[in-house]
C-alpha positions in Angstrom: 110.1 102.4 104.3 110.4 98.7 102.6 110.3 98.0 99.0 107.1 95.8 98.3 106.4 93.8 95.0 102.8 93.7 93.6 101.4 90.5 93.6 99.5 90.8 90.2 102.1 92.8 87.8 105.5 92.6 90.2 106.2 96.2 89.9 108.4 97.2 93.0 107.4 100.2 95.0 107.3 101.9 98.5 103.9 102.9 98.3 100.7 101.3 99.9 99.2 100.7 96.4 100.7 99.5 93.2 101.4 102.9 91.1 101.6 100.3 87.8 98.0 98.6 88.2 96.4 99.9 91.4 96.3 96.8 93.0 96.9 97.0 96.9 97.9 93.4 97.3 101.8 93.7 97.9 104.5 91.5 99.4 107.7 92.0 101.1 108.6 88.5 99.9 110.1 88.8 96.3 113.5 87.9 94.7 115.3 89.6 92.0 115.1 92.9 89.9 114.5 93.6 86.4 114.4 97.1 85.4 112.7 98.1 82.1 113.8 101.3 80.7 112.0 101.2 77.3 109.0 98.7 77.6 108.3 98.8 73.8 111.5 97.5 73.1 112.5 95.4 75.7 112.5 91.7 75.2 112.6 90.8 78.6 109.7 93.1 79.2 107.7 91.7 76.8 108.5 88.1 78.0 107.3 89.3 81.4 104.4 91.0 80.0 105.6 94.5 81.2 103.7 97.5 79.9 105.3 100.3 81.7 108.9 101.2 82.5 110.0 100.6 86.2 111.8 98.4 88.4 109.9 94.8 88.8 110.6 91.5 90.8 111.4 88.4 89.1 109.4 86.2 91.6 106.7 87.3 94.3 105.6 85.0 96.9 
């Protein structure tokens, strides 16, 4: 199954709906990966407005 990125929060998933925000608008066109292990302390996570640990796309088309 292909990995898709949520167009709202950029969370990467293989599911039909984003487990992070519940959105069903997902894209197969995305670039780059950021892995956030501790969203409370992650500087990059805060810059990207990430509130949940996981894998995120850097850009989503």
